[in-house]
N, C-alpha and C positions, 0 to 999 in steps of 0.2 A: 117274425117278419124280418127279412133281410134289410140291411141298411142300403141307402142309395149307393150307386156305383160312384167311385171316386174317393178322394181324400179331402176332408173338410177341416181346415184349421186356419189360423191367421196368416200362414205363409202364402196362401193362394189368393188372399183378398185383393191385393194390388193388381195381380194378373187378371183377375176377373173384372175388376173396375176398368182396367185399360181396354179390355175387349168390349165391354158394354159401351164405353165412351166411343170407341171406334165404330161400333154398329150405329150408335146415335149419329155419328158423323156421316155415315153412309146414307142414312135417312135424310139428313140435312142436305147432302149433295143432290139427292134425287129431287128434293124440293127446291133446289136452286139457291139455297142459303149457304153460300160458299164460306163466308167468314165464320159462321157457326161451326161448319165442318172443320175448318182450320183449327179452331179452338179445341174441338174434340180430339183432333189428331195430336195436338201439342200435349193435351192432358194425358192421352194414352202413352206418349213418350215419357212423361214424368213418371207415370206408374211403372213403366218398364225399366226405368233407370234405377229404381229403388226396390223392385220386387226381389231381386237376387239378394240384396243386403238383408232384407227382412227374413227371407227363407233361411239364410245362414245363421240366424239367431236360434233356430230350433234344431235339436238333434233328431234328424229324420231317418226313417228306415230306408233301405235300398229301393223299395218300391215307391216310397214317397218321393225320393229324389228323382227317379225315372219319370214319375208322373209329373213332377214339376218341370222337367225338361220338355216334355211333350206339350203340356198346356201352354207353356211360355212361347213355344214356337208357333203353335196353332193360333194363339192370340196375336203374335207378331205378324202372321200371314194376313189376318184380317185388318190389323191396324196399319201396317206399313206396306202392305201389298195391295189388297183389294180396295181399301179406302183411297189411297193416292191414285191408283189406276182408274177407278171410277170417277174421281175428281177431275183428272185430266181429260177423260173421255167426255164428260158432261160440259166442261168449260170450253172444250174445243168444238162445240156445236154437234156433238155425237157423230163426228166424222168416222166413216168406216175404217179408214187408214189408221187413225188414232186409236180406234177401238182395237184393232189388231195389235198395234204397238202396246197398248195398255195390257192386253191379254198376255203378251210376251213378257212384259215387265212383271206381272203377277207370277208367271211361270219361273222367271229368274229368282223371284223372292222365295217361291216354294222350294226350288232346288237348293238355294243357299241355306235355308233353314233346315231342310232335311239333312244336308251334308253336315251342318253344324251339330245336329242331334247325334249323328253317328260318331263324330269325333269326340263330342262331349261325354257320351256314354263310355267310350273306350278310355278317355282320360280319367274319368271318375273311378274306373275299375283299377287303376294303377296308382292313383294318388288322391289325397284328401285336400290338397292345396287348391286355392282359388285360381281361376283362369287368369293368366297374365296377358294374353294376346288373342286376337281373332285372325282367322284366315278369310280374306275378302272384306269388303266394306260392310259394316253392320247395317242391317236393314233399318234400324232405328234412326239412322241419319235422316230419313225422310221426315221425321218429326220436326227437324230444324230447317232443312232445305226447302221443302214445299211451302211452308209459311213465309219464308224469306222471298221466294219467287212470287208468291201471290201478293205480298206486300209491295214489291217492286212493280208488279204488273198493275195493281190497282192504283198505284201512285204515278203511273204512266212513265216509269223509268224503263220498264220492259213494255214496248208498245204493241206487241203481238202475242197471241196465244201460242205461237210456235215455241216459245220458251219452255212451255210445260212438256210437250212431247220430247224436246231435247233433254230435259231434265230426266225423264224416264229412261231415255237411251243411255245416258252417262251413268245413272245410278244402277240400272240393270246390269250394265257391263261391269261396274264396280263390285256388285254383289258376287259375280262369278269369277272375278280376277283373283288369282292365287297369290295375293300380296298379304303380308303379315302386318297387322295393325295393333299396336299396343293398347291394351284395355285402359280406359281412362281411370285414374285414381280419384282421390278427393278433389284435387285441384282441377282435374279435367272435368269432373262433374259440375263443379262450381262454375267453370267457364261456360259449359253448355247451358246451365241454368241462367247465367247472366245474358247469354245470347237470346234465350227464349224470352226473358223479361224485356230485353230491348226490342225484340220483335213485337211483343204484345203492346208495349208502350207506343211503338210506331203505329200499330193498328189503331189504337185509341186516339193518338194525337192527330193522325192524318185523315182518318175515316170518320171519327166522331163516335160518341158513346152509343148512338142509336143503332149501331150495327150489331150490338150484343144483346 
């Protein structure tokens, strides 16, 4: 009997956990539970932040590396493309215009991730060094920006749902912009974690524990 398709070891666990969390977030959005969806998005962001670090601890074959690149991007498409797009569509009362905008945002995410895969496979054929920068705004930025916008919206600092479509416009444009952004090191990751913790504390402080 042949084994299941794919590669199964500890290096893919965080990637799979992030995707499953994002799918749970999609289900929560459909049910109108936006805070729970936001937590799922943030958890997916944490998984994505460390999955590369975990993968680097194992001496992988060429196929395992290529497999890791593909599943990471497919997971990111669901986590930081489909989930935020659906979130904005649903919270905007399922407006047709916002639905089109959300679809274009997902398309921008798809293009950004596919282009990254091409560059990453070419880079790994020429060097074993870790990536030091990205071209375009990383899609994982949505794991921080969307929770922040929703916190401000629910706390009435952003008084209209129009802030969410605007977020998709600017982020989608950022995904496709040919700008070079340095990959965050340890200090950068710590800062992102601190921002996430502050956002979570803000949710609990201002909205109450009953939301989770």
